[in-house]
C-alpha positions as CSV (number, residue, x, y, z in Angstrom):
1,M,-82.7,31.4,8.0
2,T,-79.7,30.2,6.1
3,A,-80.5,29.4,2.5
4,G,-77.0,28.4,1.5
5,P,-75.5,29.0,-1.9
6,G,-75.8,26.2,-4.5
7,H,-73.3,24.9,-6.9
8,S,-74.6,22.7,-9.7
9,T,-74.7,21.4,-13.2
10,E,-77.9,19.7,-14.4
11,P,-79.1,16.8,-12.2
12,A,-78.2,13.2,-12.9
13,N,-79.3,11.8,-9.6
14,G,-79.9,12.8,-6.0
15,G,-81.0,16.3,-6.8
16,A,-84.1,18.4,-7.7
17,P,-85.1,17.9,-11.3
18,G,-85.6,20.7,-13.8
19,P,-83.5,22.5,-16.4
20,G,-81.5,25.6,-15.5
21,K,-81.1,24.9,-11.8
22,A,-77.4,26.1,-11.8
23,A,-78.3,29.4,-13.5
24,R,-81.3,29.9,-11.2
25,V,-79.4,29.2,-8.0
26,R,-76.4,31.4,-9.0
27,R,-78.7,34.3,-10.0
28,M,-80.8,34.0,-6.9
29,F,-77.9,34.0,-4.4
30,S,-76.2,36.8,-6.3
31,D,-79.3,38.9,-6.0
32,I,-79.8,38.4,-2.3
33,A,-76.0,38.6,-1.4
34,P,-76.2,42.2,0.1
35,R,-78.7,41.1,2.7
36,Y,-77.7,37.4,3.0
37,D,-75.9,37.6,6.4
38,L,-78.6,39.7,8.0
39,L,-81.3,37.4,6.8
40,N,-79.5,34.3,8.2
41,H,-79.2,35.8,11.6
42,V,-82.7,37.3,11.7
43,L,-84.6,34.3,10.4
44,S,-82.7,31.8,12.5
45,L,-82.9,34.0,15.6
46,N,-79.1,34.0,15.5
47,V,-78.8,30.3,16.1
48,D,-77.1,29.8,12.7
49,R,-73.9,31.0,14.5
50,L,-74.1,28.1,16.9
51,W,-74.7,25.6,14.1
52,R,-71.6,26.8,12.2
53,S,-69.6,26.7,15.4
54,A,-70.6,23.1,15.9
55,A,-69.6,22.2,12.3
56,A,-66.2,24.0,12.8
57,R,-65.5,22.0,15.9
58,E,-66.1,18.8,14.0
59,V,-63.8,19.9,11.2
60,V,-60.9,20.3,13.5
61,G,-61.8,17.3,15.7
62,G,-59.3,14.4,15.9
63,A,-56.1,15.2,14.0
64,P,-56.1,19.0,13.4
65,P,-56.3,19.6,9.6
66,G,-53.7,21.7,7.8
67,R,-55.8,22.6,4.7
68,V,-59.6,22.7,4.7
69,L,-62.1,23.1,1.9
70,D,-65.2,25.1,2.6
71,A,-67.5,24.2,-0.4
72,C,-70.5,26.4,-1.2
73,A,-68.9,28.9,1.1
74,G,-71.2,31.9,0.5
75,T,-70.1,34.8,2.5
76,L,-67.4,32.7,4.3
77,D,-69.0,32.5,7.8
78,L,-68.1,28.8,8.1
79,S,-64.6,29.5,6.6
80,L,-63.9,32.1,9.3
81,A,-65.3,29.8,12.1
82,V,-63.0,27.0,11.0
83,A,-59.9,29.2,10.4
84,S,-60.2,30.5,14.0
85,R,-59.8,27.0,15.3
86,L,-57.0,25.8,13.0
87,P,-53.4,25.1,14.3
88,P,-50.6,27.3,13.1
89,G,-50.0,26.9,9.4
90,G,-53.5,25.7,8.7
91,R,-55.6,27.5,6.0
92,V,-59.1,27.4,4.7
93,V,-60.1,27.6,1.0
94,G,-63.6,28.9,0.5
95,V,-65.2,28.0,-2.8
96,D,-68.4,29.5,-4.3
97,F,-69.8,30.1,-7.7
98,A,-71.8,33.1,-6.8
99,L,-69.2,35.8,-7.1
100,P,-71.1,38.5,-5.2
101,M,-71.3,36.2,-2.2
102,L,-67.6,35.7,-2.2
103,E,-66.9,39.4,-2.6
104,L,-68.9,40.2,0.5
105,G,-67.1,37.4,2.3
106,R,-63.7,38.6,1.3
107,A,-64.4,41.9,3.0
108,K,-64.7,40.0,6.3
109,I,-61.4,38.0,6.1
110,G,-59.0,40.5,7.6
111,S,-56.0,38.6,8.9
112,A,-57.9,35.3,9.0
113,R,-56.2,32.4,7.2
114,V,-58.8,32.1,4.5
115,D,-58.3,32.1,0.7
116,T,-61.1,32.2,-1.8
117,V,-61.8,30.6,-5.2
118,A,-64.7,31.3,-7.5
119,A,-65.7,27.8,-8.8
120,D,-68.5,25.2,-9.0
121,S,-68.4,22.7,-6.2
122,L,-69.2,19.9,-8.8
123,R,-66.0,20.8,-10.7
124,L,-63.5,21.7,-8.1
125,P,-60.2,23.1,-9.5
126,F,-58.0,21.1,-7.2
127,A,-55.9,18.0,-7.6
128,D,-56.9,14.7,-6.0
129,G,-56.0,14.5,-2.3
130,T,-55.5,18.2,-1.8
131,F,-57.3,18.7,1.5
132,D,-57.2,17.3,5.0
133,A,-60.8,18.1,5.6
134,A,-63.8,19.5,3.8
135,A,-67.0,21.2,5.0
136,V,-70.3,22.3,3.5
137,A,-72.9,24.4,5.4
138,F,-76.3,24.6,3.8
139,G,-75.0,24.0,0.3
140,V,-75.4,20.2,-0.4
141,R,-79.1,20.7,-0.5
142,N,-78.7,23.0,-3.6
143,L,-76.5,20.7,-5.6
144,A,-78.3,19.5,-8.7
145,D,-76.5,16.1,-8.3
146,R,-75.7,15.4,-4.7
147,A,-74.1,12.1,-5.3
148,A,-71.7,13.7,-7.8
149,G,-71.0,16.4,-5.2
150,L,-70.1,13.8,-2.6
151,D,-67.8,12.1,-5.1
152,E,-66.1,15.3,-5.8
153,F,-65.5,16.1,-2.1
154,A,-64.1,12.6,-1.7
155,R,-61.8,13.1,-4.7
156,V,-60.1,16.2,-3.3
157,L,-59.8,14.8,0.2
158,K,-56.7,12.9,1.4
159,A,-57.1,9.4,2.6
160,S,-59.0,9.5,6.0
161,G,-59.8,13.1,5.4
162,R,-62.9,14.3,7.2
163,L,-66.1,15.6,5.5
164,V,-68.6,17.6,7.6
165,V,-72.0,18.5,6.2
166,L,-74.4,20.9,8.0
167,E,-77.8,20.9,6.4
168,F,-81.5,21.5,7.2
169,S,-83.7,18.6,8.2
170,T,-87.2,18.1,9.5
171,P,-87.6,17.5,13.3
172,A,-88.6,14.0,14.3
173,F,-90.8,15.2,17.3
174,A,-94.3,15.7,15.8
175,P,-95.3,18.9,17.6
176,L,-92.0,20.6,16.8
177,A,-92.2,19.4,13.2
178,A,-95.6,20.9,12.8
179,A,-94.5,24.3,14.2
180,Y,-91.4,24.1,12.1
181,R,-93.4,23.5,8.9
182,F,-95.7,26.3,9.7
183,Y,-92.9,28.8,10.2
184,F,-90.9,27.5,7.3
185,H,-93.7,27.5,4.8
186,R,-95.9,30.4,6.0
187,I,-93.8,32.9,8.0
188,L,-90.2,32.6,6.7
189,P,-91.0,33.2,3.0
190,R,-92.9,36.4,3.8
191,I,-90.2,37.8,6.1
192,G,-87.5,36.7,3.7
193,A,-89.2,38.3,0.7
194,L,-89.7,41.6,2.7
195,L,-86.1,41.8,3.9
196,S,-84.3,40.5,0.8
197,R,-86.6,42.2,-1.7
198,H,-86.5,39.0,-3.7
199,D,-89.7,37.1,-4.4
200,D,-88.3,33.6,-5.0
201,A,-85.3,33.0,-2.7
202,Y,-87.2,32.3,0.5
203,T,-89.9,30.3,-1.2
204,Y,-87.1,28.1,-2.8
205,L,-85.7,27.4,0.7
206,P,-88.6,25.4,2.1
207,E,-89.1,23.7,-1.2
208,S,-85.4,22.6,-1.2
209,V,-85.6,21.2,2.3
210,V,-88.7,19.1,1.5
211,D,-86.7,17.6,-1.4
212,Y,-83.7,16.8,0.8
213,P,-83.2,13.2,2.1
214,P,-83.6,12.4,5.8
215,P,-80.4,11.9,7.9
216,A,-80.1,8.1,7.5
217,A,-80.6,8.3,3.8
218,F,-78.0,11.0,3.4
219,G,-75.7,9.0,5.6
220,G,-76.1,6.2,3.1
221,M,-75.2,8.5,0.2
222,M,-72.0,9.4,2.0
223,E,-71.1,5.8,2.4
224,A,-71.9,5.1,-1.2
225,S,-69.3,7.8,-2.1
226,G,-66.7,6.0,-0.1
227,F,-67.0,7.7,3.3
228,Q,-66.6,5.5,6.4
229,R,-67.5,5.9,10.1
230,V,-70.4,8.1,9.0
231,R,-72.4,9.5,11.9
232,W,-74.7,12.4,12.5
233,R,-76.5,14.3,15.2
234,R,-79.5,16.6,15.1
235,L,-79.2,20.1,16.4
236,T,-81.9,22.4,17.8
237,G,-84.4,19.7,17.9
238,G,-83.6,18.4,14.5
239,I,-84.0,21.6,12.5
240,V,-80.5,21.0,11.2
241,T,-78.4,17.8,11.1
242,L,-74.6,17.6,11.2
243,H,-73.1,14.7,9.3
244,V,-69.5,13.6,9.7
245,G,-67.6,10.9,7.7
246,E,-64.0,10.0,6.8
247,K,-62.8,9.2,3.3
248,G,-62.1,5.5,3.0
249,S,-59.5,3.8,0.8
250,L,-62.2,2.2,-1.4
251,R,-65.5,3.4,-2.7
252,A,-68.5,1.5,-1.3
253,V,-70.6,-0.6,-3.7
254,S,-73.8,0.2,-1.8
255,P,-74.7,2.0,1.3
256,D,-74.0,0.2,4.6
257,P,-77.3,-1.4,5.8
258,D,-76.4,-0.4,9.4
259,T,-76.4,3.3,8.5
260,A,-79.7,3.9,10.3
261,D,-77.9,3.1,13.6
262,R,-75.3,5.8,13.3
263,E,-77.1,8.7,14.9
264,V,-75.3,10.0,18.0
265,A,-76.7,12.0,20.9
266,S,-76.5,15.8,20.6
């Protein structure tokens, strides 16, 4: 199941504590890069393709974007899904700080309208208001400072630019949540370690999901970073959640108290 590259400095807030997270995440995803795509498809039973397709549709929804940022892009699966849906002249810029992941992704680009930049998603090398839309698939969870990451995404978006975040979550239905936790904590780490030949990467994945805020709380974080009309929907019974928001003209002082009512039907 998709682990998602991380891009981080040391945590200030909204992220998992502990020194050296940036170095650990970069090294971990660099190590598993050769088997990353295979593991994603095997461990998710190939449903990860549908999740990224849903995210790509949200990116191009409404006014079709001309230039799109794919942050924490990994091997560029989301970049390619978005690029295939863009209008003529549109392009995607995939950013990742684990160079081996990007190199594998570059081999898949072909004629797709995708460019790549090796950079940290907390220090994006782009001017304010560069992009019409931004997307992150399974990467926000790995940011050492999630609030700072959302601020950075807002900075590089144009006014009313759309942010789409696809991330793991815990199902709300109790029986499904119990089965999910069993698979996530008992089965997935063993299969992941066997196929990736890496002892830590697929133990880190369930740990990072436990640390991640629930959908309403993350929606509040988006609003605190200035995103408006924030909404989300759960996919595959709530195994993942797709958040969507639009950059507002002013940064919010505090999360909107009505955020909990923003979930939409799948």
